[in-house]
C-alpha positions as CSV (number, residue, x, y, z in Angstrom):
1,M,-0.1,0.0,0.0
2,I,2.9,2.4,0.9
3,K,4.5,2.0,-2.5
4,E,1.3,2.1,-4.3
5,L,0.4,5.6,-2.6
6,Y,4.0,6.8,-3.3
7,R,3.8,5.7,-7.2
8,K,0.4,7.9,-7.1
9,G,2.5,10.8,-6.4
10,M,1.9,11.4,-2.5
11,S,5.0,12.4,-0.5
12,I,6.5,10.5,2.2
13,S,5.1,13.1,4.8
14,D,1.6,12.7,3.3
15,I,1.7,8.9,3.2
16,A,2.9,8.9,7.0
17,R,0.1,11.4,8.0
18,Q,-2.6,9.3,6.1
19,L,-1.5,5.9,7.5
20,G,-0.7,7.2,11.0
21,I,3.0,6.1,10.9
22,D,6.4,7.6,11.2
23,R,8.2,8.9,8.0
24,K,11.1,6.7,8.9
25,T,9.0,3.7,8.7
26,V,7.5,5.0,5.2
27,R,11.2,5.3,4.0
28,K,12.1,1.9,5.3
29,Y,9.2,0.1,3.4
30,L,10.0,2.1,0.1
31,G,13.4,0.9,0.3
32,E,12.5,-2.7,0.5
33,N,12.0,-4.9,-2.6
34,S,9.3,-7.4,-0.8
35,P,6.4,-6.5,1.5
36,P,7.0,-6.5,5.1
37,L,6.4,-9.7,7.0
38,K,3.8,-9.7,9.7
39,K,5.5,-10.8,12.9
40,K,4.4,-13.9,14.6
41,R,2.8,-13.5,17.9
42,T,4.6,-15.3,20.5
43,S,2.2,-18.2,21.8
44,R,1.4,-17.8,25.4
45,G,0.3,-20.8,27.4
46,S,-3.2,-21.0,28.5
47,K,-4.4,-21.4,32.2
48,L,-6.5,-24.4,30.9
49,D,-3.4,-26.3,29.5
50,R,-2.5,-28.4,32.7
51,Y,-6.1,-29.5,33.0
52,K,-6.6,-30.6,29.6
53,D,-5.6,-34.4,30.2
54,Y,-8.2,-34.4,32.9
55,L,-11.0,-32.9,30.8
56,H,-10.2,-35.4,28.0
57,K,-10.8,-38.4,30.4
58,R,-13.9,-36.8,31.7
59,M,-15.4,-36.1,28.4
60,I,-14.0,-39.0,26.2
61,E,-14.0,-41.7,28.9
62,D,-16.9,-40.6,31.0
63,G,-19.0,-38.8,28.7
64,V,-19.3,-35.6,30.8
65,F,-19.7,-32.3,28.8
66,N,-21.4,-30.2,31.3
67,S,-19.1,-27.1,31.5
68,E,-20.4,-25.8,34.9
69,K,-19.8,-29.3,36.4
70,L,-16.2,-29.4,34.7
71,Y,-15.5,-25.9,35.9
72,G,-16.1,-26.8,39.3
73,E,-13.9,-30.0,39.2
74,I,-11.0,-28.2,37.8
75,Q,-11.4,-25.4,40.0
76,S,-11.0,-27.8,43.0
77,L,-7.7,-28.9,41.3
78,G,-6.6,-25.4,41.0
79,Y,-7.7,-24.0,37.9
80,T,-8.0,-20.1,38.1
81,G,-9.2,-19.3,34.7
82,G,-12.6,-18.3,33.5
83,R,-15.6,-20.1,32.2
84,T,-15.6,-18.8,28.6
85,I,-12.3,-20.4,27.5
86,L,-13.5,-23.7,29.2
87,K,-16.9,-23.6,27.3
88,D,-14.9,-22.8,23.9
89,Y,-12.7,-25.7,24.5
90,I,-15.5,-28.5,25.5
91,K,-17.7,-27.4,22.5
92,P,-16.1,-29.3,19.7
93,F,-15.9,-32.5,21.8
94,R,-19.7,-32.2,22.8
95,D,-20.6,-31.5,19.2
96,T,-18.8,-34.6,18.1
97,H,-20.4,-36.6,20.7
98,R,-23.9,-35.7,20.1
99,A,-23.4,-36.3,16.3
100,K,-22.1,-39.8,17.2
101,Y,-25.0,-40.8,19.6
102,T,-28.0,-39.1,18.1
103,V,-28.0,-41.3,14.7
104,R,-31.5,-42.9,14.6
105,Y,-31.4,-46.5,15.9
106,E,-33.4,-48.8,13.7
107,T,-34.8,-51.9,15.3
108,L,-36.0,-55.3,13.8
109,P,-39.8,-56.2,13.5
110,G,-41.1,-56.9,16.9
111,E,-38.0,-56.0,18.6
112,Q,-38.8,-53.0,20.5
113,M,-41.7,-50.4,21.6
114,Q,-41.0,-47.0,23.1
115,V,-43.4,-45.6,25.8
116,D,-44.0,-42.1,27.4
117,W,-46.4,-39.8,29.1
118,K,-47.3,-36.3,28.0
119,E,-49.0,-34.1,30.5
120,I,-51.9,-32.3,28.8
121,G,-53.1,-29.9,31.6
122,T,-56.1,-29.3,33.5
123,V,-59.4,-28.7,31.6
124,I,-62.9,-28.2,32.9
125,L,-65.4,-31.2,32.2
126,H,-69.0,-31.1,33.5
127,G,-67.9,-28.0,35.6
128,E,-65.2,-29.8,37.3
129,P,-61.3,-29.2,36.8
130,V,-59.6,-32.6,35.5
131,K,-56.0,-33.1,35.1
132,L,-55.3,-35.0,31.8
133,T,-52.3,-37.0,30.8
134,M,-51.7,-38.9,27.6
135,F,-50.1,-42.3,27.2
136,V,-48.2,-42.9,23.9
137,A,-46.5,-46.2,22.6
138,V,-44.9,-46.8,19.3
139,L,-43.4,-49.8,17.7
140,G,-39.9,-49.5,16.6
141,Y,-40.1,-51.0,13.3
142,S,-43.1,-50.1,11.9
143,R,-43.9,-46.8,13.8
144,M,-47.3,-47.9,14.5
145,K,-48.8,-45.5,17.3
146,Y,-51.3,-46.1,20.2
147,A,-52.3,-43.3,22.5
148,E,-54.7,-42.9,25.3
149,V,-55.7,-40.2,27.7
150,T,-56.1,-40.9,31.4
151,T,-56.4,-38.8,34.6
152,S,-53.3,-40.4,36.3
153,Q,-49.8,-41.6,35.5
154,D,-49.8,-44.1,38.4
155,Q,-48.6,-47.7,38.0
156,E,-52.0,-49.1,37.7
157,H,-52.9,-47.0,34.9
158,L,-49.7,-47.4,32.9
159,M,-50.2,-51.2,33.2
160,Q,-53.6,-50.8,31.8
161,C,-52.5,-48.6,29.0
162,L,-49.9,-51.2,28.1
163,I,-52.4,-53.8,28.0
164,H,-54.7,-51.7,25.7
165,S,-51.7,-51.1,23.4
166,F,-50.8,-54.7,23.2
167,K,-54.2,-55.6,22.1
168,Y,-54.3,-52.5,19.5
169,F,-51.1,-53.8,18.1
170,G,-52.0,-57.3,18.1
171,G,-49.2,-58.7,20.5
172,V,-46.2,-57.8,22.6
173,P,-42.8,-56.9,21.5
174,Q,-39.6,-58.3,22.8
175,H,-38.4,-55.1,24.4
176,I,-40.1,-52.0,25.9
177,L,-38.3,-48.8,26.3
178,F,-39.2,-46.4,29.2
179,D,-37.5,-43.5,30.7
180,N,-36.7,-43.8,34.6
181,M,-40.4,-43.7,35.8
182,K,-40.9,-44.3,39.4
183,T,-43.7,-46.6,38.5
184,V,-41.4,-48.8,36.6
185,T,-38.1,-48.7,38.4
186,D,-36.9,-48.2,42.1
187,G,-33.9,-46.4,40.9
188,R,-30.5,-47.6,40.2
189,E,-27.7,-49.3,42.1
190,Q,-24.2,-49.0,41.0
191,G,-25.6,-48.1,37.5
192,V,-27.9,-51.1,37.5
193,V,-31.6,-50.7,37.1
194,K,-33.8,-51.8,40.1
195,W,-37.0,-52.8,38.6
196,N,-40.2,-52.3,40.6
197,E,-41.3,-55.6,42.0
198,R,-44.9,-55.4,40.8
199,F,-44.0,-54.0,37.4
200,A,-41.2,-56.8,37.0
201,E,-44.1,-59.3,37.7
202,F,-46.3,-57.6,35.1
203,A,-43.2,-57.9,32.6
204,S,-42.8,-61.5,33.3
205,Y,-46.5,-62.2,32.8
206,Y,-46.6,-60.6,29.4
207,S,-42.9,-61.9,28.5
208,F,-41.3,-58.7,27.4
209,T,-37.9,-57.2,28.7
210,P,-38.0,-53.8,30.2
211,K,-35.4,-51.3,29.3
212,A,-34.7,-47.8,30.8
213,C,-33.2,-44.9,29.1
214,K,-29.7,-44.0,30.5
215,P,-30.0,-40.8,32.7
216,Y,-30.0,-37.6,30.7
217,R,-30.3,-39.5,27.4
218,A,-33.9,-39.0,26.6
219,Q,-33.2,-38.8,22.8
220,T,-32.7,-42.7,22.9
221,K,-36.4,-42.9,22.7
222,G,-36.9,-40.1,20.1
223,K,-39.5,-42.3,18.1
224,V,-42.0,-41.9,20.9
225,E,-41.1,-38.2,21.5
226,R,-41.8,-37.3,17.8
227,A,-44.9,-39.3,17.8
228,I,-46.3,-37.2,21.1
229,Q,-45.5,-34.2,19.1
230,Y,-47.3,-35.4,16.1
231,I,-50.4,-36.5,17.9
232,I,-50.5,-33.2,20.1
233,N,-50.2,-30.8,17.1
234,S,-52.1,-32.8,14.5
235,F,-55.1,-34.2,16.7
236,Y,-55.3,-32.8,20.1
237,V,-54.9,-29.0,19.4
238,G,-58.4,-27.8,18.4
239,T,-60.3,-31.1,19.3
240,S,-63.6,-30.6,21.2
241,Y,-64.9,-33.3,23.6
242,D,-67.2,-33.5,26.6
243,S,-65.5,-36.4,28.5
244,V,-62.4,-38.4,28.6
245,E,-64.1,-41.4,27.0
246,D,-65.2,-39.1,24.1
247,L,-61.7,-38.0,23.6
248,N,-60.3,-41.4,23.5
249,Q,-62.9,-42.6,20.9
250,Q,-62.1,-39.6,18.8
251,L,-58.4,-40.4,19.3
252,L,-58.6,-44.0,18.2
253,R,-60.5,-43.2,15.1
254,W,-57.8,-40.5,14.3
255,L,-55.1,-43.1,14.7
256,D,-56.9,-45.6,12.5
257,R,-57.9,-43.1,9.6
258,V,-55.0,-40.5,9.9
259,G,-52.2,-41.1,12.5
260,N,-51.1,-44.5,11.3
261,R,-51.8,-44.0,7.7
262,K,-49.5,-41.0,7.1
263,K,-46.1,-41.8,5.3
264,N,-43.0,-42.0,7.8
265,D,-40.4,-39.8,6.8
266,T,-37.7,-42.3,7.6
267,T,-39.1,-45.5,6.4
268,G,-40.8,-44.0,3.5
269,V,-44.2,-46.1,4.0
270,S,-47.0,-45.8,6.3
271,P,-47.0,-47.5,9.6
272,Q,-49.9,-49.6,8.6
273,E,-48.2,-50.7,5.8
274,R,-45.3,-52.0,7.8
275,W,-47.3,-53.2,10.7
276,A,-48.0,-56.6,8.9
277,E,-44.3,-57.3,9.0
278,E,-44.1,-56.9,12.9
279,K,-43.3,-60.1,14.7
280,L,-45.2,-59.8,17.9
281,Q,-46.0,-62.3,20.7
282,P,-49.7,-62.9,20.6
283,I,-51.9,-62.5,23.6
284,L,-55.1,-63.9,22.4
285,Q,-55.3,-66.8,24.9
286,K,-54.0,-64.7,27.8
287,A,-56.3,-63.2,30.5
288,D,-55.7,-59.5,31.4
289,Y,-53.2,-59.0,34.1
290,D,-55.1,-57.7,37.3
291,T,-54.3,-54.0,37.4
292,S,-56.3,-53.2,40.5
293,Y,-54.9,-51.1,43.4
294,R,-54.1,-53.5,46.1
295,S,-54.0,-52.8,49.9
296,Y,-54.0,-55.0,53.0
297,R,-56.5,-54.5,55.8
298,K,-57.1,-56.1,59.2
299,T,-60.7,-56.7,60.0
300,H,-62.5,-56.0,63.3
301,F,-64.1,-58.5,65.4
302,D,-67.4,-57.6,63.9
303,G,-66.2,-58.3,60.4
304,T,-65.9,-54.7,59.4
305,F,-63.0,-52.8,58.0
306,S,-62.4,-49.5,56.4
307,Y,-61.4,-48.5,52.8
308,R,-61.1,-45.0,51.5
309,G,-63.1,-43.7,54.4
310,V,-65.9,-46.1,54.1
311,K,-66.9,-48.9,56.1
312,W,-67.2,-52.5,54.5
313,I,-68.2,-55.9,56.1
314,V,-67.2,-59.5,55.5
315,D,-68.6,-62.7,56.8
316,P,-68.0,-63.5,60.5
317,E,-65.4,-66.2,59.8
318,Y,-62.9,-63.6,58.4
319,S,-63.2,-61.3,61.6
320,Q,-59.8,-60.2,62.9
321,K,-58.1,-61.6,59.7
322,E,-55.8,-59.8,57.4
323,I,-57.4,-59.4,54.1
324,L,-56.4,-58.4,50.6
325,V,-58.5,-55.5,49.3
326,K,-58.5,-54.8,45.5
327,E,-60.1,-51.9,43.7
328,S,-60.4,-51.9,39.8
329,L,-59.8,-48.8,37.9
330,D,-63.5,-48.4,37.4
331,G,-64.0,-48.4,41.1
332,Q,-65.1,-52.1,41.8
333,V,-63.8,-53.3,45.3
334,T,-63.2,-57.0,45.9
335,A,-61.8,-58.6,48.9
336,Y,-59.5,-61.8,49.3
337,Y,-58.4,-64.0,52.1
338,Q,-55.3,-66.3,51.6
339,G,-55.8,-65.8,47.7
340,V,-59.5,-66.9,47.6
341,R,-62.1,-64.2,46.9
342,I,-64.5,-63.6,49.8
343,S,-67.8,-61.6,49.8
344,C,-67.8,-58.1,51.2
345,K,-70.4,-55.3,51.1
346,Q,-70.4,-51.6,51.7
347,L,-72.2,-50.4,54.7
348,H,-74.3,-47.2,54.8
349,E,-72.2,-44.4,56.0
350,N,-74.5,-43.6,59.0
351,V,-74.2,-47.1,60.3
352,I,-72.1,-47.1,63.7
353,F,-71.7,-50.2,65.6
354,L,-72.5,-50.0,69.4
355,P,-68.9,-51.1,70.8
356,Q,-67.3,-48.4,68.5
357,K,-69.6,-45.8,69.6
358,Q,-69.2,-46.8,73.4
359,N,-65.6,-46.1,72.9
360,E,-66.1,-42.9,71.4
361,K,-68.2,-42.1,74.5
362,Q,-65.6,-43.0,76.9
363,D,-62.8,-41.1,75.0
364,I,-64.9,-38.0,75.1
365,G,-65.8,-38.3,78.6
366,V,-62.4,-37.9,79.9
367,G,-61.7,-34.1,80.6
368,R,-64.5,-32.6,79.0
369,S,-68.5,-32.7,78.9
370,Q,-70.4,-33.4,75.9
371,P,-74.3,-33.1,75.3
372,A,-76.1,-36.3,75.4
373,S,-77.5,-35.9,72.0
374,H,-73.7,-36.5,70.8
375,F,-74.1,-40.3,71.6
376,E,-77.2,-41.0,69.3
377,V,-76.7,-44.4,67.8
378,H,-78.1,-45.0,64.5
379,T,-79.4,-48.6,64.0
380,R,-80.5,-51.0,61.4
381,S,-82.7,-54.0,61.3
382,L,-81.4,-57.5,62.0
383,S,-82.6,-58.6,58.8
384,E,-79.9,-56.5,57.0
385,Y,-77.2,-58.1,59.0
386,D,-78.8,-61.4,58.2
387,E,-78.6,-60.6,54.4
388,L,-75.1,-59.6,54.8
389,T,-73.9,-62.7,56.7
390,G,-76.3,-65.4,55.3
391,G,-77.9,-65.6,58.6
392,E,-75.0,-66.7,60.6
393,M,-75.1,-64.0,63.2
394,S,-78.6,-65.3,64.5
């Protein structure tokens, strides 16, 4: 540039003034035959250098790429540098790791199903607020989808939704992939999943192997994540319904007519076309697993017990026994003693047995007075007890 300006007729002083440099510098460059070489900057060591071996081990061997976590770790080792230089150093390693592990994993026919929940939110049905959640299952090979809306994500509803999905798909896959749901696992012990006892029983009954995603690796069940987004956007948003049952009926019709007929971007065909190739374990001859709520109760000497704030009565022979109480998801209550179903019947809420009432009277009489009307006893005819106990009390 200096020589070019000089050739155009500018004086050395004018060139120095325009470029903001000394006239001696201008003369020096004009006297040289080649352009001045840019001086190389002396490379200074980074405060991060002595910790790079440690960072490599944590990223490459342990799969840790959280900059805040690594920052705290190397700080404890003596690092005094800033966060930005660390983040810049970690970024290419993290990007490479993500690219390596987010490649879509394709499964063989009948090999895998992915399952997850999606909280829809609280809606008003018949004037009452109802919290809704959606269960979604996807077969890995065909991408066949099943979905169902419930009012709970508890273990009993999860198992019932799984049974419904097996029936919809026409069988059971070899493996089912879950995230780390508390209804499925009891956590991990030294990295090994501890399966919930009842859920393990359920899995054994239907002969599938449960699998759990590694913590913080939700992308491993990306098929169901994409299915959820598709169902919410293409079906749920804008749909009107007056009950959960109505919503589920509409959802099943949509899956049959639209959701499982749309061509999948990865496979190039619709889920229904590939569904015929799925090799699922049949369940036609298998009775449904009992998904009832289970709890144990000790009956009183009069054969009564309480369940959900309501009194029930069993035959006198089961008085003062421990019984198993089951409640189906539609509210049907049954009782069992040593594995055998026994008869039980709900008592009217206003029935209070005399011994119990007498105890209440004694308790209340200690240290304070109560009006006599407080001890009014509601009675029922003996014929009603005969009906409950088959005449054995007479």
